[in-house]
N, C-alpha and C positions, 0 to 999 in steps of 0.2 A: 206317766211315761213320756220320757223326753227323747225328741227325736232330733237328732243331728244330721244335715245334709253336707255331705263332703263333695264339693264341687271343683270342676276344672274345665278347660276347653272341651276336649274330645272325649271326657268320661271313659276312656280308653288305657288309663296307666295310672296316676297318682290317686285320683277320689278312687278308683276301682279298689286298689290297694288298702286306702285308709279305711273304708267302709267294710272291707272283709275283715282287717284286723280289730276294728272295733266291735263288729259282730261276734267275732272269735272271743274277745277278752271281757266284755260288757256283761253284767248281768240283766239278763233279757227282760227281766220285771223291772228294771229301772230305765232302760234306754236302749235305743237302736238307731241304726245308720242305714241312710240311703246315700247312693253317689248319684251324679248327674253332671251334663255338661251344657255349655253353652252353644256348642257346635257339635252335636254327638257323632262319634265316630261308627263305621259299620261292625266294629268287633275292637275287643280288648287287646293291644299289641301283642304280639307272640312272646316278645322277651319279658314282657310282664307275667304271661302266663307263665312260662319257664320259671322265672325266680319264685314266684307265690308257690309253685309245686313244691319248691325246696322246703318251704314252711307248712305243706301239707295242706295248702288251700288250693282248689282247683278253680280257675276263673275262665277256663275254656269256653263254659256255656254262658256266660256274663254277656248280657246285651248293655251297650251303652243308652242311655236315655236322655233325653233333654231337660235341662233345669228350666222348667215352665214356672211361671209366677203360682200357680196352683200347687205344684209341688214343692215350691220354696215356702209357702205359707203354712204348711205342715211342721215347718220346724221351728225348736225354740234355740237352735244353733245353726249357723252358717258358716264352715270354713272352707274358704275358697285356696285354689292352689293354680295361681297364674291366668286366671278370667278377668282380672281385674275389672274395669267399670262394667264388663259385658253381664257381670254377675247380678241378679236382680237385688234389690234392697229388699229385705224383709222386717218390715215393722214389728218391732217387740223382740224381735231374736238378737241372740248375742251373736256377733261376728268376729272371725278371727281370720288372718292371712297367713298361711305358710309358704314361704318363698320357695318352693321347691322345683328342682330343675325337671323338667319333661323326659321321660324315660324313653321316648320314642326314639328308634334307631341308634341308641346307646349300645357300647359293649356290654355282654352279660354282666361284667364286673361292677360296672359303675350303675346298671340298675339294680344290682343287689344293692349297694351302697344307699340308693334311694329308697328302697324298700326298707333296709334298716332303719333310715332316718323316720320314715313315715311310721313303721311301727313303735319306736320309742316315743314320738310325738302322741300316737294314740293311746298307748300306755300311761304316759303322763296324764293326759286330758281325762281318762277314765279315773285315773288314781285322785287328781286335784278336785273331782266333781263327785266323790263318792259314788260311782256306778259301778264298783268291781262286787 
């Protein structure tokens, strides 16, 4: 079982969307995703909740969590989205950085574009690693 950790600063937007899409599209016997943030917010951004509902995913009850060294140590993959040097190093894990704009406070149309970019990247990651 491969664990992929998606990490951003507040765990209230990009990483939440990525983990939700990953867990929707992946074969659950092959991989799973966790999302976390270096400075977790109190809740998922309302604009993110709204655009994810358009895809049939409800993040209203999702709770941002801290990206601890312990949590990161579970990962075989760490995909960062804007947390830069604040994201911990995970010995032995593959690492990638997705340079995605923070959706917080953006107009719904822009948040939808960010969501669509994340969904495409997640599908490509799953396909490239044979996790479907």
